[in-house]
C-alpha positions as CSV (number, residue, x, y, z in Angstrom):
1,M,30.3,-2.9,-1.8
2,P,29.3,0.7,-1.4
3,N,28.3,2.0,2.1
4,Q,24.8,3.1,3.0
5,P,25.5,6.7,4.6
6,A,24.4,7.1,7.7
7,G,21.0,8.1,8.4
8,Q,19.6,6.7,5.2
9,P,16.6,4.4,4.9
10,G,18.9,1.6,4.1
11,D,20.3,1.6,7.9
12,R,18.9,-1.7,8.7
13,G,20.6,-4.8,10.3
14,R,22.4,-7.1,8.3
15,T,22.9,-10.9,9.2
16,Q,20.2,-12.3,11.3
17,A,21.2,-15.1,13.5
18,A,24.0,-17.4,12.2
19,G,24.2,-20.7,11.4
20,P,22.7,-22.4,8.0
21,G,19.5,-20.7,6.9
22,S,20.3,-17.4,8.3
23,V,19.0,-14.6,6.3
24,D,20.9,-11.2,5.3
25,D,18.3,-8.3,4.9
26,R,21.1,-6.5,3.2
27,H,20.5,-9.3,0.3
28,L,18.2,-9.2,-2.5
29,L,16.8,-11.9,-4.3
30,L,15.4,-10.5,-7.6
31,V,13.2,-13.2,-9.3
32,G,12.8,-12.4,-13.2
33,A,15.8,-10.4,-13.6
34,G,15.9,-8.6,-17.0
35,P,16.2,-5.3,-19.0
36,G,13.8,-2.6,-18.1
37,L,12.5,-2.5,-15.1
38,G,14.5,-5.6,-13.6
39,M,17.4,-3.8,-14.1
40,A,16.8,-0.7,-12.9
41,I,15.5,-2.4,-9.4
42,A,18.6,-4.1,-9.2
43,R,20.9,-1.3,-9.7
44,R,18.8,1.1,-7.4
45,F,19.6,-2.0,-4.6
46,A,23.2,-2.4,-5.6
47,V,24.0,1.4,-5.6
48,G,22.1,1.3,-2.0
49,G,25.1,-1.3,-0.5
50,Y,22.7,-4.8,-0.8
51,R,24.4,-7.6,-2.3
52,L,22.4,-9.1,-5.2
53,T,21.3,-12.4,-6.4
54,L,19.9,-12.0,-10.0
55,L,17.5,-15.0,-11.1
56,A,16.0,-15.6,-14.8
57,R,16.1,-18.2,-17.2
58,S,18.5,-17.1,-19.6
59,T,22.4,-17.7,-18.7
60,S,23.8,-15.4,-21.0
61,R,21.1,-13.0,-20.0
62,L,21.9,-13.2,-16.6
63,G,25.6,-12.8,-17.2
64,D,24.9,-9.6,-19.2
65,L,23.1,-8.1,-16.2
66,A,25.5,-9.0,-13.8
67,G,28.2,-7.2,-15.9
68,T,26.5,-3.9,-16.5
69,L,26.2,-4.0,-12.4
70,A,30.3,-4.0,-12.0
71,D,30.4,-0.4,-11.6
72,T,28.5,-0.2,-8.6
73,G,30.7,-2.5,-6.9
74,A,28.3,-4.9,-5.2
75,E,28.2,-8.3,-4.7
76,V,26.2,-9.7,-7.3
77,S,25.5,-13.7,-7.9
78,T,23.3,-15.1,-10.4
79,V,21.2,-18.4,-10.6
80,A,19.7,-19.8,-13.8
81,A,15.7,-21.3,-13.1
82,D,12.8,-21.5,-15.7
83,A,9.6,-19.5,-13.6
84,S,7.4,-21.8,-15.6
85,D,8.7,-24.9,-14.0
86,P,8.0,-24.0,-10.5
87,D,9.3,-27.5,-9.2
88,G,12.4,-26.8,-10.7
89,L,12.4,-23.1,-9.4
90,G,11.6,-24.4,-5.9
91,A,14.5,-26.8,-5.9
92,R,16.7,-24.0,-6.8
93,I,15.6,-21.3,-4.2
94,K,15.6,-24.1,-1.2
95,Q,18.9,-24.7,-1.9
96,L,19.7,-20.7,-2.2
97,Y,18.1,-21.1,1.8
98,L,20.3,-23.7,3.0
99,G,23.5,-21.3,3.5
100,N,24.1,-18.4,5.5
101,G,23.0,-14.7,4.4
102,A,20.1,-16.0,2.3
103,P,18.2,-13.0,0.7
104,G,16.2,-11.4,3.2
105,V,14.4,-9.3,0.8
106,I,12.5,-10.8,-2.4
107,V,11.1,-9.1,-5.4
108,Y,9.2,-11.4,-7.3
109,N,9.0,-9.7,-10.7
110,A,8.5,-12.7,-13.5
111,V,5.7,-12.5,-15.8
112,L,4.6,-14.1,-18.6
113,G,2.9,-11.3,-21.0
114,A,2.5,-11.9,-24.5
115,P,-0.9,-11.1,-25.8
116,D,-3.3,-13.8,-25.7
117,R,-7.1,-14.2,-25.5
118,L,-9.1,-16.8,-23.6
119,L,-10.9,-18.2,-26.5
120,S,-7.8,-18.8,-28.4
121,S,-5.4,-20.4,-25.7
122,S,-4.2,-23.6,-25.3
123,V,-4.9,-25.5,-22.0
124,A,-0.8,-26.1,-22.0
125,H,-0.3,-21.9,-22.4
126,L,-2.8,-21.3,-19.9
127,Q,-0.8,-23.4,-17.4
128,A,2.2,-22.1,-18.3
129,A,1.4,-18.5,-17.9
130,Y,-0.1,-19.3,-14.5
131,S,3.0,-21.1,-13.4
132,V,5.0,-17.9,-14.5
133,D,2.5,-15.5,-13.3
134,V,0.8,-16.9,-9.7
135,I,2.3,-20.3,-9.1
136,S,6.1,-19.7,-8.8
137,A,5.7,-16.7,-6.9
138,I,4.1,-18.9,-4.3
139,V,7.1,-21.4,-4.4
140,V,9.2,-18.8,-3.6
141,A,7.6,-17.8,-0.5
142,Q,7.2,-21.6,0.8
143,A,11.0,-21.9,0.0
144,A,12.2,-18.9,1.9
145,A,9.6,-18.7,4.5
146,P,11.4,-21.7,6.7
147,A,14.9,-19.3,7.2
148,M,12.8,-15.9,7.7
149,R,10.8,-17.5,10.1
150,A,13.9,-18.5,11.8
151,A,15.1,-15.3,11.4
152,G,11.7,-13.4,12.4
153,S,12.1,-11.0,9.6
154,G,11.9,-10.5,5.8
155,I,10.3,-9.0,3.1
156,I,8.7,-10.0,0.0
157,L,7.6,-7.8,-2.8
158,V,5.5,-9.1,-5.9
159,T,4.9,-6.9,-8.9
160,G,1.5,-6.0,-9.9
161,G,-0.2,-4.3,-12.5
162,G,-3.0,-2.6,-13.6
163,F,-4.5,-5.5,-15.1
164,A,-5.9,-6.7,-12.1
165,D,-7.9,-3.7,-11.5
166,H,-8.9,-2.7,-15.4
167,P,-8.5,-6.8,-17.0
168,I,-8.2,-6.6,-21.0
169,P,-9.2,-9.2,-23.1
170,A,-6.2,-8.6,-25.4
171,L,-3.9,-9.8,-22.6
172,A,-6.0,-12.1,-21.0
173,T,-3.5,-14.8,-18.8
174,V,-1.4,-11.6,-17.7
175,S,-4.8,-9.6,-16.3
176,L,-5.7,-13.3,-15.0
177,G,-2.4,-13.3,-13.4
178,K,-1.9,-10.1,-12.1
179,A,-5.3,-10.5,-10.4
180,A,-4.8,-13.7,-8.6
181,L,-1.1,-12.6,-7.6
182,R,-2.4,-9.8,-5.8
183,S,-4.6,-12.5,-4.2
184,A,-2.2,-14.9,-3.4
185,A,0.4,-12.1,-1.8
186,T,-2.8,-10.8,0.4
187,M,-3.0,-14.3,1.8
188,L,0.6,-14.9,2.1
189,G,1.2,-11.8,4.1
190,A,-1.6,-12.8,6.6
191,D,0.1,-16.3,6.9
192,L,3.7,-14.9,7.6
193,Q,2.7,-11.2,9.6
194,P,2.9,-13.0,12.7
195,D,6.1,-14.3,12.1
196,G,7.6,-11.1,11.1
197,I,7.6,-11.4,7.6
198,R,6.2,-9.0,5.0
199,V,4.4,-9.8,1.9
200,A,2.6,-7.3,-0.5
201,T,1.9,-6.3,-4.1
202,L,3.3,-3.5,-5.6
203,T,0.8,-2.4,-8.6
204,I,2.2,-0.5,-11.2
205,A,-1.0,1.3,-12.7
206,G,0.1,2.2,-16.1
207,Q,2.8,1.5,-19.0
208,I,6.4,1.1,-18.2
209,A,8.2,3.0,-20.7
210,A,11.7,5.2,-20.2
211,G,11.4,8.9,-20.0
212,T,7.4,8.6,-19.3
213,P,6.1,8.9,-15.9
214,F,6.6,5.2,-15.4
215,D,9.8,5.4,-16.5
216,P,11.8,2.2,-14.7
217,E,14.4,4.3,-12.6
218,R,11.1,5.9,-11.1
219,I,9.3,2.6,-10.2
220,A,12.7,1.2,-9.0
221,E,12.6,4.1,-6.4
222,R,9.4,3.2,-5.0
223,Y,10.3,-0.7,-4.3
224,W,13.2,0.8,-2.6
225,E,11.0,3.1,-0.3
226,V,8.8,0.6,0.4
227,V,11.3,-1.5,1.6
228,H,12.6,1.1,3.7
229,S,9.7,2.7,4.7
230,A,9.2,3.1,8.7
231,D,5.4,3.7,7.7
232,P,2.7,0.9,8.6
233,W,2.8,-1.9,6.2
234,Q,0.2,-3.2,3.9
235,A,-0.7,-5.6,1.7
236,E,-0.8,-3.6,-1.2
237,F,1.5,-0.4,-2.3
238,R,0.7,1.5,-5.8
239,F,2.8,3.2,-8.2
240,T,0.5,5.5,-10.0
241,G,3.2,7.6,-12.0
242,Q,3.0,10.6,-9.3
């Protein structure tokens, strides 16, 4: 695994108290790993010396993603789980947090972002979208919280979007989801802050596209900065392309 140079923001402590359920604050769990932003986040933290656990629905995609990170030298493991199945996802995350060195940093990046409208969406579609966009993020926090509380530390970041500020009728469920996700992260943060666990939304206020101000690599750098910043924590951070 690459070593983080002395004096860099990544110089945070490693494994917390030993024993089952301990957490490692140099271990990132990325829920919703995929190409684009997910891969950029994974690579930034791998290069920074983190262990990675990538979670996505597709086993083949996970294998491809892990393979592309081989050049970083990082330790990469994968978990196949579906964010549209909160019960199944929660069971996998709980299992992960029974072991030593479980992830001390979580990025929840799963989203069901297909175009849709409220008046033409079925109940099944609305429920599936809400499961991916909101409920499973809460389930992940519930599963990780006991180990993080025992350690007295942990960071959970959820990927927000400008749709929470400016909902678009043609992207109805993701607009609803990002607004609800921000509220969920704010409430989780209030509940967990006394235990030393920080929860926040990182709102991406623009369309992600390579070669633009909203290039995935630039956004991934913002995730790194938030995790390692010495500035006061806040409920929401933003990336505006600046």
